[in-house]
N, C-alpha and C positions, 0 to 999 in steps of 0.2 A: 895632252889629251881635255886636261880642264880646259887649256884653250878655244880646242876644236868644240867642245861641249858649251862653253861662252860664247862663241860665233853662232853656232846653232839656236842659239835658245835666242839670240840678238836676229837673226834673219827670218828667227819666227813670229819672233814680237812686230818685226818690220813689216812681213807680210801679212799678216793679222793687221795690222793698221793701216795698209797700202790700200787692202782690197775691203776697205769697211763696211761697205754696203753688203758684199757677198758674204762675210763673216756675221754682219746682222742676219741675215738670211737664212743662214745655217745654224747658227745660234738660235732663232725662231724653231726652226725644225723639228732642232732637238727637246725645246722645252717643251714643244706638245709631244714627243716623243716619252720625255721624262713624266709631265702630269697624266699620261696616258699609265704611264708604270708605277705610279705612285697611285692614282686612279683604281689600279687592280690589287694593289694591296689595301688601299679603303674597303675595296668591293669585298674582298675575301676574309677581312676582319667582321665586316657586316653579317657576309655568311655564315664565317664560323661562327658568332654570336647568336644569332638567328636561331641555327642547327641548335646551339645547345641550348637556347630559350625552349623551342620545342619538344626538346630533350628530355626537358627537367621538367616539363609537364606530361609527360607518358609515365607514368603506370599503372600498374594492377595491382587489386586489393583481393586478398583473401579473409571473408569473412565467417567467422568458427561460430559452433553453436552455443545455445545458453548454458550447458553443460560441459563444455570442455574445458578440463582444468586449466589452470592458469599453466600450470608447470609443462604440460603439454605444449602450448604456444609457443611458449620461449624454446622450448625444446626445437620447434619446429624452426623458430625465426635461427635459433643459432645452427640448424643444417643446413637452412637458405643463406646463410651467411660464408658459408664456407664455397658455395659453387661458385668458379671463374665467371659467371654469366652474370651474377646477379653485384651489382653496383653497392646499393644501402638496402636496406629492410627496417622499416618505423613501427614499433609496435602500439597502438590504440589501444588502450581496454576500455571496456566496458565505460566507467567512471569519465576518462577523459572521453569518450565516443559523446557521452550527454553534455560535459562541460561544452565540448565542441558546437554543438547541436543546439544550446541554449545561445551562447556567443552569435553563431550564425544569425538564428533567431531571432535576435534578445529584441528588437522592432516590432516585432506580431504577437499584440496581446492574445491572439488566442491558441499559439500554439503554448506560447507561454501559462497560458492559463490549465490547458490541455494536457501539458506537465506536470502542472502542481497538484494536478487530483491522479495522476498513477503514480500508483504504491513502487512498485518497483521499474526497474530502466530498463525499458523494451531494445535500447540497441545491443547492439555486437562488438566483443573485442576481434580486433584484426589487424591483418600487415600488409602494409602498404608498402610494394615492392619495386623497386626502381634497378633496370636491367642499364650493362655498362654498353650497351647499342641495341637499338629500337628491334632489331632483326632474332635477338636472342627471346624477345620476350615469349614465342612461342615453346621454347625449351622450357623455361622456368613452369611455364603453367602445364607441360608433359609432365614433368618433376611432381607438380603440384598433388598430379593425378595417382600417386603409388599407395598401396595399400594402409602405407602408416600412417598417412594424413590425410585421408580421406574421410575417417571414421568420425574426426574432431570438424570437419568443414562441412558448411550451411552453402556456400556459393563462391564461385571465384569470378572477377568482373571480365576474366580477359574472353572468353566468349562474347561477351556484349560489347567490346571495344577491339576485336579483333577485326571487324574491317577500316574502324579508324585508325589502327594502328597499322594496318599493312599500307594504308592509303599514305603517310606521313613517311611511312620507310621507303614509298617510291618517289615521293618530292623532294626527300635528304639527299637521294641518288641520283637525283637530277640536278638538282642546287649543287653538287658536291663536282658531277662532270661538265655543269655548267660554266662555271667558276674557273675550272681549269683548262677546258677547251675555250673561253674568251680570253684567261691569260697566258699562254701560247700564242693564240692566234692573233693578241693586239703587239703583244711584245714583238713577233717576227715583222708584223708591218710596219712597227716603229723601227724597227733593223733597219728594214730594206727602205725606206724613206729616206733616215738619215746618213746610210753609206751614198745613196745617189747623192746628196744635196753634199755632202763632202766631196764625193769625187769630180761634182758640178766645179765646186770649187777648185780643186786641184787641176782640172782642164782649163781652168783661166790662166795658172801659172805655170801652164807646161814651157813657154818658152823658159822662164827660169830653169825647169827642170833641165830641158835639153842645154842650155850654157853651162851648169853647173858642170855634165857630164862630157860636154866638150873639154873644158880647161882641167878635168881630170880628177872629178870631185868622185869620191868613193859612193856608195850605193849607202852607206849608212850616213853619211854628210847631208846627200842627197835627201833623203827621207828625213833626216831629223827636224827641219823646220816645220814640215810638215803634220810630224808627230806631236809637235810642241804646241801648233792651230790647234791638233784634236783635244791635248788635255785643256787648252784654254777655253776651247767649245764646250767641255765638258763642264768644266768649274763655274762658268760664267750659268750654263745652261742651268744645273743644279742651281744654283743660289734664287734663279731666275721664277724655277718653276716652285720652291718652295714658297716664295712669296706671294705668286698668283693662286696657291694651293692652299694655304693656312685662312683666309677671309673664308672663302667658299669652305671649306669645314667649317668655320665658326659656323656662318648662316646656318646651313644643313643637319647641326647637331642637333638644333630643338624638334627637328622632325625624326631623325633616329631614335630618340627617344620615346617614341610615340608607340614607333614597333619593337624595340628592345627598352623597355623601360629601366631596365638594369645595368645600361651602359651610356655614360655619358660621352659620347665620342670626343667631344673638344677639349677635356682631358686625360680623354685618353691619346689622345692626337698628340698634347703637350707633351707627357711622359714618353714618349717614345719618337720626339720631334729627332732629337740626337742623330738616333738607331735608321730613323729615314732621311737623314740629311746625309749620313752614308752610305745606304743606300743610294741613292741618288747619286751623291759623287762618284761611287766607282761605275753604276751603272754608265753614267754621263760622259766620266773620261776612258772607259774601257770601249763605249761605243766610238767616241772619238779615235781612238788611239788604233784600233782594228779599222776601222772603213777608212783611216789613215793610210795606213801603213796596207791595206790590200788595194785601194785604190790609186797609189802612189807606184805601185809594182808593175802598174801597164808601162808604165812610161820609160821604166827600168827596162823592162824584156824588151822596149821597142829597138 
């Protein structure tokens, strides 16, 4: 058995070298397929981060009346935190709101002087609420309308922001759906192109297949060299694709920071390089093996 395996590996390497130009063409096609595959991964990462960044900027605020006791505000915060739709609730006291307002308008002398003339703090205590999913803000807003909360509430910003939140929900849904559809479509295209290229390479060696069958070679022995070639295609394509992708990611990293300031694409890429290479390797070898296995089957059935 070991001798047979060694012969299969030997014939596979010989065929790979003998058909150098065809092997190069096949690898080139697979490199393109793997670049598409890696590009889809990067696209999905960017899409996910953009969606997360947009979601993090969406919230609704509840402003309380000036005479609302702080104990009641804290009680309402506690009840909101128990809701499954709520991700976080931030309490901003009147003093904290004034402090933030002063920081925001520190360079505006007119506002600073006006604040110094005031004897009382005119700002209201508030709760800033973030939902786990943007679609759940309507549920939270409905909860804030119950009779135990309304007597203390001055206003809720949801009604003012409802249209914006609804539009953002539609954009997020479209982005998720587009990313998934693009991933499926491009993966299918890559598989079909690679399969047909490898089938062409095997077609060029059809005489070898017929000779091996005539001398009594088993299906395993006939398929073996082509499977070895498929593995070589996958390994080389994975390495080359990463060598081509890395400088591209490095160059576009500064531009991605404009869209998502908290994301350093190059650092993220380097931290996940091992995992990406493993995915590329598995995808490339799998693509080569499956395509070779199916393509050579035609001649074995003939």
